[in-house]
C-alpha positions as CSV (number, residue, x, y, z in Angstrom):
1,M,14.7,-34.0,-5.2
2,D,15.9,-30.7,-3.7
3,E,14.8,-28.5,-7.0
4,D,11.1,-30.6,-7.3
5,I,10.6,-29.7,-3.4
6,L,11.2,-26.0,-4.0
7,D,9.0,-26.3,-7.4
8,R,6.2,-27.7,-5.1
9,W,6.5,-24.8,-2.7
10,R,6.5,-22.3,-5.5
11,R,3.8,-24.1,-7.0
12,R,1.5,-24.0,-3.8
13,F,1.9,-20.1,-3.3
14,E,1.4,-19.4,-6.9
15,R,-1.9,-21.0,-6.4
16,A,-2.3,-18.2,-3.6
17,A,-1.3,-15.6,-5.7
18,S,-3.7,-16.4,-8.7
19,L,-6.3,-16.7,-6.0
20,L,-6.1,-13.5,-4.7
21,S,-5.1,-11.4,-8.1
22,G,-8.3,-12.8,-9.1
23,R,-10.6,-11.7,-6.3
24,L,-9.5,-8.2,-5.8
25,D,-12.9,-6.9,-5.7
26,D,-13.8,-9.4,-3.0
27,P,-10.3,-10.6,-1.4
28,P,-9.9,-14.4,-0.2
29,T,-9.6,-14.8,3.6
30,L,-6.2,-15.7,5.2
31,A,-7.5,-19.2,5.8
32,E,-8.7,-19.3,1.9
33,L,-5.1,-18.4,1.2
34,A,-3.4,-20.9,3.6
35,S,-5.8,-23.9,1.6
36,A,-5.0,-22.9,-1.6
37,A,-1.1,-23.4,-0.4
38,A,-1.7,-26.0,1.5
39,V,-0.3,-24.6,4.7
40,S,-1.3,-23.4,8.4
41,P,-2.7,-19.6,8.2
42,F,0.6,-19.2,10.9
43,H,2.7,-20.2,8.1
44,F,1.3,-18.9,5.3
45,H,1.8,-15.5,6.1
46,R,5.0,-16.1,7.6
47,I,6.5,-17.4,4.3
48,W,4.6,-15.2,1.8
49,R,5.9,-11.9,3.9
50,A,9.1,-13.7,2.7
51,L,9.0,-14.2,-0.5
52,T,6.9,-10.9,-1.3
53,R,8.1,-8.4,1.2
54,E,4.7,-7.8,1.9
55,T,2.2,-8.5,4.2
56,V,-1.3,-9.9,2.3
57,G,-2.8,-6.8,3.0
58,Q,-0.2,-4.8,1.6
59,T,-0.2,-6.9,-1.2
60,I,-3.7,-6.6,-1.6
61,L,-3.9,-2.8,-1.6
62,R,-1.0,-2.5,-4.2
63,L,-2.5,-4.8,-6.6
64,R,-5.5,-3.2,-6.4
65,M,-3.4,0.5,-7.0
66,E,-1.9,-1.3,-9.7
67,A,-5.4,-2.4,-11.5
68,S,-7.2,1.0,-10.8
69,Q,-3.8,2.5,-12.4
70,N,-4.5,0.3,-16.1
71,L,-8.6,0.5,-15.5
72,L,-8.8,4.5,-15.6
73,L,-7.1,4.4,-19.0
74,V,-9.9,2.8,-20.2
75,K,-12.0,5.1,-22.6
76,D,-15.1,6.3,-20.7
77,A,-14.2,4.3,-17.6
78,S,-15.3,6.9,-14.4
79,V,-13.6,6.7,-11.0
80,T,-16.5,5.5,-9.1
81,Q,-16.5,2.1,-11.9
82,T,-12.9,1.9,-11.1
83,A,-13.1,2.2,-7.4
84,L,-15.8,-0.5,-7.2
85,A,-14.1,-2.8,-9.9
86,V,-11.0,-3.2,-7.3
87,G,-12.9,-3.6,-4.4
88,F,-13.5,-0.5,-2.8
89,G,-17.0,0.4,-1.2
90,T,-16.9,4.1,-2.1
91,P,-15.1,6.7,-4.7
92,Q,-14.0,8.7,-1.7
93,S,-11.8,5.8,0.0
94,F,-10.9,5.0,-3.4
95,A,-9.5,8.6,-4.2
96,R,-7.9,8.8,-1.0
97,A,-5.8,5.3,-1.0
98,F,-5.2,6.4,-5.1
99,R,-3.4,9.7,-3.7
100,R,-1.6,8.2,-0.8
101,H,0.4,5.7,-3.3
102,T,0.6,7.3,-6.7
103,G,0.2,10.9,-5.3
104,L,-2.1,11.9,-7.6
105,T,-6.3,12.1,-7.8
106,P,-7.4,9.4,-10.1
107,S,-8.7,11.8,-12.6
108,A,-5.6,13.4,-12.3
109,H,-3.8,10.0,-13.2
110,R,-6.3,9.4,-15.9
111,D,-5.6,12.8,-17.7
112,S,-1.8,12.9,-17.5
113,Q,-1.9,9.3,-19.7
114,P,-3.3,8.6,-23.3
115,S,-6.6,6.8,-22.9
116,V,-5.4,3.1,-24.1
117,V,-4.6,0.1,-22.1
118,E,-1.6,-1.3,-23.4
119,K,-2.0,-5.4,-24.2
120,G,0.7,-7.6,-22.9
121,G,2.6,-8.4,-19.9
122,Q,3.7,-5.4,-17.3
123,D,7.6,-4.6,-16.9
124,M,8.7,-5.6,-13.3
125,K,9.5,-2.8,-11.3
126,V,12.4,-2.7,-8.8
127,A,12.8,-0.8,-5.8
128,V,15.6,-0.7,-3.5
129,D,14.4,-1.4,0.4
130,R,16.6,-1.0,3.4
131,R,16.9,-3.3,6.0
132,G,18.7,-4.0,9.2
133,A,21.4,-6.6,9.7
134,V,20.0,-10.3,9.0
135,I,21.2,-13.3,10.2
136,V,21.0,-16.6,7.2
137,V,21.3,-19.6,6.6
138,A,23.8,-19.6,3.6
139,L,24.9,-22.6,0.9
140,R,27.3,-21.5,-1.9
141,R,27.6,-22.7,-5.4
142,E,31.0,-22.0,-7.4
143,G,32.1,-22.3,-11.1
144,K,28.7,-21.8,-12.9
145,P,26.9,-18.8,-14.1
146,Y,24.6,-16.8,-12.2
147,S,21.5,-18.6,-13.6
148,N,19.2,-22.0,-12.7
149,L,19.4,-21.4,-9.2
150,N,16.4,-23.3,-7.8
151,A,18.4,-26.5,-7.2
152,T,20.8,-24.5,-5.2
153,F,18.0,-22.8,-3.1
154,G,16.2,-26.0,-3.1
155,R,18.9,-27.5,-1.0
156,V,18.4,-25.2,1.5
157,W,14.7,-24.8,1.5
158,S,15.0,-28.6,1.9
159,W,16.8,-28.9,5.1
160,A,14.7,-26.0,6.5
161,E,11.6,-27.7,6.0
162,S,13.2,-31.1,7.2
163,K,13.9,-29.4,10.2
164,D,10.8,-27.6,10.4
165,M,12.2,-24.1,10.2
166,L,10.0,-22.6,7.4
167,K,8.0,-21.6,10.0
168,D,10.5,-18.9,11.0
169,L,11.2,-17.9,7.6
170,Q,12.5,-13.9,7.6
171,G,13.7,-13.9,4.2
172,I,15.1,-15.2,1.2
173,Y,18.2,-13.4,-0.4
174,G,21.0,-14.1,-3.2
175,I,24.6,-12.9,-2.9
176,L,26.8,-12.5,-6.2
177,L,30.3,-12.4,-4.7
178,D,32.0,-11.8,-7.9
179,D,31.6,-9.5,-11.1
180,P,30.9,-11.7,-14.2
181,A,32.6,-9.2,-16.3
182,T,35.8,-9.5,-15.1
183,V,35.3,-13.1,-13.2
184,P,35.9,-16.2,-15.5
185,E,32.3,-18.2,-15.5
186,G,34.6,-21.1,-13.8
187,E,35.2,-19.2,-10.7
188,L,32.0,-17.5,-10.0
189,R,30.5,-17.6,-6.4
190,Y,27.0,-17.5,-5.4
191,D,25.2,-17.8,-2.2
192,A,21.9,-19.1,-2.0
193,C,20.7,-17.8,1.6
194,L,17.3,-18.5,3.4
195,A,17.0,-15.8,6.9
196,L,15.9,-18.6,9.5
197,G,16.6,-17.0,12.3
198,V,19.3,-19.7,13.7
199,A,22.5,-19.4,15.2
200,S,24.1,-22.7,13.0
201,A,23.7,-25.0,10.2
202,P,25.4,-28.4,9.6
203,E,27.9,-28.6,6.6
204,P,27.8,-27.8,3.8
205,F,25.2,-24.9,4.6
206,R,26.7,-21.7,6.6
207,V,25.9,-18.9,8.9
208,L,26.3,-16.0,7.9
209,R,25.5,-12.1,8.7
210,L,24.6,-9.9,6.2
211,P,25.1,-6.2,7.2
212,A,22.7,-3.5,7.2
213,G,22.3,-1.6,3.7
214,G,20.1,-1.8,1.0
215,V,18.1,-4.4,-1.0
216,C,16.4,-4.9,-4.5
217,A,13.2,-6.2,-4.3
218,P,10.6,-6.4,-7.1
219,T,7.4,-4.4,-6.6
220,A,5.3,-6.7,-8.5
221,L,3.8,-9.8,-7.7
222,R,6.1,-12.7,-8.0
223,I,6.5,-15.9,-5.8
224,L,10.3,-17.0,-6.1
């Protein structure tokens, strides 16, 4: 049941992500995205930011830039055509945004790469973000490999949903406590965590303070 709940929430936000990705030239409003995810606009924005580590506006800009980088490599594609295709009103505003995002002008990017767009999926890029200390509700799983974690996260998510705490969701974290190269699989420990801004939680959950530091985050749009 817990895993089913998590899958239901993921499907909701995948619908919103699909709507957004398909309309980069005319982005859906916050209300439209929230409707696609079947939540209120307020809850949508909070949960979206926790899942993607971006505001909706930041996601739109980044996806536009990533799409434009591929479009510029299409043979005979102009900067103006690319700008309009990804939703910029003028090539000048597109060029400024592109340079801020990539460090290159659109023309320089096009000239630095072969004029071929590879078919297939895009590699997932990972960035290390700095964050301050954060308080999380954690559920520990022991004695299993670091895979198939939906059910563990689903139990925390289900509890938070039952207490109407998802509106306060600030982040999602997974903590691998052991090195699988040196620790037997039957002794591995993993904490599935939600940052909910609470000071206490009932067993089997625990409240932990994660110290400030770096956290790996995917730069491509991915829901959970």
